[in-house]
C-alpha positions in Angstrom: -8.6 34.6 15.5 -7.2 31.1 16.0 -7.4 28.6 13.1 -7.4 24.9 13.8 -7.5 21.7 11.8 -7.2 18.0 12.3 -6.9 15.1 9.8 -7.2 11.4 10.6 -4.4 8.8 10.2 -5.2 5.6 8.3 -4.9 1.9 8.4 -4.0 0.4 5.1 -6.0 -2.8 4.7 -4.9 -4.0 1.2 -3.0 -3.0 -1.9 -0.2 -1.1 -0.1 2.6 0.0 -2.3 0.6 0.0 -5.6 0.1 3.8 -5.2 3.8 4.4 -5.7 5.3 5.6 -9.0 6.3 4.2 -11.4 4.2 1.2 -10.7 0.8 3.0 -10.7 1.8 5.0 -13.7 2.5 1.9 -15.7 0.0 -0.6 -14.5 -2.5 1.3 -12.3 -2.7 0.9 -8.6 -5.5 0.0 -6.1 -5.6 0.4 -2.3 -8.2 -0.1 0.4 -7.8 1.9 3.5 -9.8 3.2 6.5 -9.3 6.3 8.7 -9.1 6.0 12.4 -9.4 8.1 15.6 -5.7 9.1 15.7 -5.0 12.5 14.2 -2.5 15.1 12.9 -3.4 18.5 14.4 -2.4 22.0 13.3 -3.1 25.4 14.8 -2.3 28.9 13.5 -2.6 31.8 15.9 -1.5 35.4 15.7 1.5 36.7 17.7 2.6 40.2 18.5 6.3 39.8 17.6 7.4 40.2 14.0 8.0 37.1 11.9 6.7 33.6 12.3 7.2 30.7 14.7 7.0 27.0 13.7 6.5 24.5 16.5 6.2 20.7 16.3 5.0 20.1 19.9 5.2 16.3 19.8 8.8 16.4 18.5 9.8 19.3 20.9 11.2 21.3 18.0 10.6 25.0 17.4 12.2 27.6 15.1 11.6 31.3 14.8 12.1 33.3 11.6 12.1 37.1 11.4 11.1 38.7 8.0 14.7 39.3 7.0 15.7 35.7 7.8 12.9 34.5 5.5 14.8 36.0 2.6 14.0 37.8 -0.6 11.9 35.0 -2.0 10.0 34.7 1.3 11.1 31.0 1.5 12.1 29.2 4.6 15.2 27.0 4.3 14.6 23.2 3.7 17.4 21.8 5.9 16.0 18.8 7.6 14.4 20.7 10.5 10.6 21.0 10.5 10.6 20.6 6.7 7.0 19.6 6.4 5.9 22.8 8.1 8.3 24.9 6.0 7.3 23.1 2.8 3.6 23.9 3.2 4.4 27.5 4.2 6.7 28.0 1.2 4.1 26.7 -1.2 1.2 28.6 0.3 3.1 31.9 0.2 4.2 31.2 -3.4 0.7 30.4 -4.7 -1.5 32.6 -2.5 0.7 35.2 -0.9 1.9 35.5 2.7 -0.5 35.7 5.6 -1.3 39.3 6.5 -0.3 38.9 10.2 2.6 37.5 12.2 1.7 34.0 13.4 2.7 30.8 15.1 2.1 27.4 13.5 1.9 24.5 16.0 1.5 20.9 15.1 1.0 17.6 17.0 0.6 14.0 15.7 -1.1 11.3 17.7 1.4 8.6 16.5 5.2 8.7 16.1 6.8 9.6 12.8 7.7 6.5 10.7 5.0 4.4 12.3 3.3 3.4 9.1 -0.1 5.2 9.6 0.6 7.9 7.0 1.7 10.5 9.7 3.8 12.7 7.4 1.3 13.1 4.6 -1.6 13.5 7.1 0.4 16.3 8.9 0.8 18.1 5.5 -2.9 17.8 4.9 -3.7 19.2 8.4 -1.3 22.2 7.9 -2.8 23.0 4.5 -6.2 22.8 6.2 -5.2 25.4 8.8 -3.9 27.8 6.2 -7.0 27.1 4.1 -9.2 28.1 7.1 -7.2 31.2 7.7 -6.9 32.4 4.1 -10.3 31.0 2.9 -8.6 29.2 0.0 -10.8 27.7 -2.7 -9.6 24.1 -2.4 -12.0 21.1 -2.7 -11.1 17.6 -1.4 -9.3 16.4 -4.5 -7.5 19.8 -4.8 -6.4 19.6 -1.2 -5.1 16.0 -1.4 -3.3 16.7 -4.7 -1.8 19.9 -3.3 -0.5 17.9 -0.3 1.0 15.3 -2.6 2.8 17.9 -4.7 4.3 19.6 -1.7 5.6 16.4 -0.2 6.6 14.5 -3.3 7.7 17.2 -5.7 8.6 20.3 -3.6 10.3 18.4 -0.8 11.3 15.4 -2.9 10.2 12.9 -0.2 9.7 9.3 -1.5 6.2 7.8 -1.0 2.9 7.1 -2.5 -0.4 8.9 -3.0 -2.9 7.1 -0.7 -2.2 9.0 2.6 -3.1 12.4 1.3 -6.4 11.3 0.0 -7.3 9.2 3.0 -6.6 12.1 5.3 -8.6 14.5 3.2 -11.6 12.4 2.4 -11.8 10.1 5.5 -13.9 6.9 5.9 -13.3 3.5 4.3 -12.2 4.0 0.7 -11.2 1.9 -2.3 -8.8 4.1 -4.2 -7.5 3.8 -7.8 -4.3 5.4 -9.0 -3.3 6.0 -12.6 -0.7 7.9 -14.7 -0.6 11.7 -14.7 -1.4 11.8 -11.0 -5.0 10.7 -11.6 -6.7 9.4 -8.5 -10.3 8.1 -8.0 -11.6 7.8 -4.5 -14.5 5.3 -4.1 -16.2 5.5 -0.6 -17.5 2.1 0.5 -20.9 1.7 2.1 -20.2 -0.9 4.7 -22.9 -2.0 7.1 -22.4 -0.5 10.5 -22.4 -3.9 12.3 -19.7 -5.2 9.9 -17.6 -2.1 10.6 -18.0 -2.6 14.3 -17.0 -6.2 14.0 -13.9 -5.3 11.9 -13.0 -2.7 14.5 -13.4 -5.3 17.3 -11.3 -8.0 15.6 -8.5 -5.8 14.0 -5.7 -5.3 16.5 -3.4 -2.3 16.0 0.0 -3.1 17.5 2.9 -0.6 17.6 6.3 -2.5 17.5 8.0 0.6 19.1 10.5 0.4 16.1 10.5 3.4 13.8 11.9 3.3 10.3 12.8 5.4 7.3 10.0 4.6 4.9 11.7 6.6 2.1 14.6 4.2 1.6 12.2 1.2 1.4 10.0 3.0 -1.1 13.0 4.1 -3.2 14.1 0.5 -3.5 10.6 -0.6 -4.4 10.5 2.0 -7.2 13.9 1.0 -8.5 12.7 -2.6 -8.7 9.9 -1.5 -11.0 12.3 0.7 -13.1 14.7 -2.2 -13.4 11.8 -4.6 -14.4 12.4 -7.0 -11.5 9.6 -9.4 -12.2 9.4 -10.8 -8.7 8.7 -7.4 -7.3 6.3 -6.3 -10.1 4.3 -9.6 -9.8 4.0 -9.1 -6.1 2.5 -5.7 -6.7 0.1 -7.2 -9.2 -1.0 -9.6 -6.5 -1.4 -6.8 -3.9 -3.6 -4.9 -6.3 -5.8 -8.0 -6.6 -5.7 -8.2 -2.8 -7.4 -4.8 -2.7 -10.2 -6.1 -4.9 -10.7 -9.2 -2.7 -10.7 -7.0 0.5 -13.3 -4.7 -1.0 -15.6 -7.6 -1.9 -15.2 -9.2 1.5 -16.1 -6.0 3.3 -19.0 -5.1 1.1 -20.6 -8.5 1.3 -19.9 -8.9 5.0 -17.6 -12.0 4.6 -15.4 -10.9 7.5 -14.2 -14.5 8.1 -12.1 -14.1 4.9 -10.3 -11.0 6.0 -7.5 -12.7 8.0 -6.6 -14.9 5.0 -6.7 -11.9 2.6 -4.3 -10.0 4.9 -2.0 -13.1 5.2 -2.0 -13.3 1.4 -0.9 -9.7 1.2 1.8 -10.2 3.9 3.4 -13.0 1.9 3.4 -10.8 -1.3 4.5 -7.6 0.2 7.8 -9.1 1.4 8.7 -9.7 -2.2 8.4 -6.0 -3.2 11.7 -4.8 -1.7 14.3 -5.6 0.9 13.7 -4.2 4.3 9.9 -4.4 4.3 10.1 -7.3 6.7 12.8 -8.4 9.1 13.4 -11.1 11.7 11.6 -9.2 14.4 8.6 -8.5 12.2 8.5 -12.2 11.2 8.7 -13.4 14.8 5.9 -11.0 15.9 3.8 -12.1 13.0 4.2 -15.8 13.7 3.6 -15.3 17.4 0.3 -13.5 16.7 -0.9 -16.2 14.4 0.0 -18.9 16.9 -2.1 -17.0 19.5 -5.2 -16.9 17.2 -4.8 -14.3 14.6 -5.7 -15.5 11.1 -3.6 -12.9 9.3 -2.0 -9.5 9.5 0.3 -7.0 7.8 3.0 -4.5 8.4 1.4 -1.0 8.1 2.9 1.5 5.6 6.2 0.8 3.8 7.3 -1.8 6.3 10.5 -2.3 8.4 8.8 -1.4 11.7 6.1 0.9 13.0 2.6 -0.5 13.4 1.4 -3.9 12.5 -2.3 -5.0 12.3 -3.7 -8.5 13.0 -7.1 -9.9 12.3 -8.2 -11.8 15.4 -11.6 -13.5 15.0 -13.9 -14.2 18.0 -12.2 -13.2 21.2 -8.7 -14.2 20.2 -7.6 -10.5 20.3 -6.9 -10.7 24.0 -4.8 -13.8 23.7 -2.8 -12.2 20.9 -2.2 -9.0 22.9 -1.0 -11.2 25.8 1.3 -13.2 23.5 2.9 -10.0 22.1 3.8 -8.5 25.5 7.3 -10.1 25.4 8.2 -7.9 22.4 7.7 -4.7 24.3 5.3 -3.1 21.9 2.0 -1.4 22.6 -1.6 -2.2 21.5 -3.4 1.0 20.6 -7.1 1.5 21.0 -8.9 3.2 18.1 -12.2 3.6 16.3 -12.9 3.9 12.6 -14.0 7.5 11.7 -15.9 8.5 8.6 -14.7 12.1 8.5 -11.6 13.4 6.8 -9.9 16.8 7.2 -11.8 19.1 9.6 -11.1 22.8 10.0 -12.5 25.5 12.3 -12.0 29.0 13.6 -11.9 30.2 17.2 -12.5 33.8 18.3 
């Protein structure tokens, strides 16, 4: 048998950063995001040789472990190589027992790591999905998303928020609320199909070709809250309000307001922590606005990766042309309403 899964990446539309502790624990967070037709993929297939093989095909990394190398605790070493794959394996075998056969785990992500579309968390969800398919684990959507969060944030001690795991698991356009004690409420939004098509038509997804370490930016953001830096905290309050404004605009079909709402968020997000924006991001942003975009944002933690721009009418093509000089890439996508999907072959 071959066990496969795929989970969609997401575009964060509003409220980014308010899902990160300790802000959401103290004040509550709110985010609006939408999943798109770029995915993290995972496959588990049996092998004849003893032990396991972990392979990240897109990163051209592979490691083999025989049963003795795994060690007495049946844990793989967390050493900076394929740690997401190892982290899920370690947690699954701890909670549910080792798979009964030797196997190879292969992964592939449709966007580069550090690109701001939630690649790491989505990959964790996809890997959990493949193991769930193989072992028939009794995990619902909330269970799966929280499990992914615990593996990434607690087992592996990787800095970040909570939205990506839930977006990847649930799929669709969601307004998410985040509270203390890891409480998360996912509210699916019923947006008219024509409005979703128009949003898709007008929202340009642009890869700056600059990757970044989101963990360092998020750690600084968290420190600013701990240290009660009012400028940063007030910016997060405003971004939480931005998520409410975006929800209302989408539900009521007031798409002409979306660019301004994004622009409002862009101004606020820069105040959360150093490194979120930089001179290149600022120049790209201003160039896009001059070419016809009414607003935009840096996706994810900031510092590089993808940016999105709202381009009303047919201005998208002029914006794409104007951004050519920066050497980035415009990516085609569609919104998707499904989250994690798993299946078995054979």
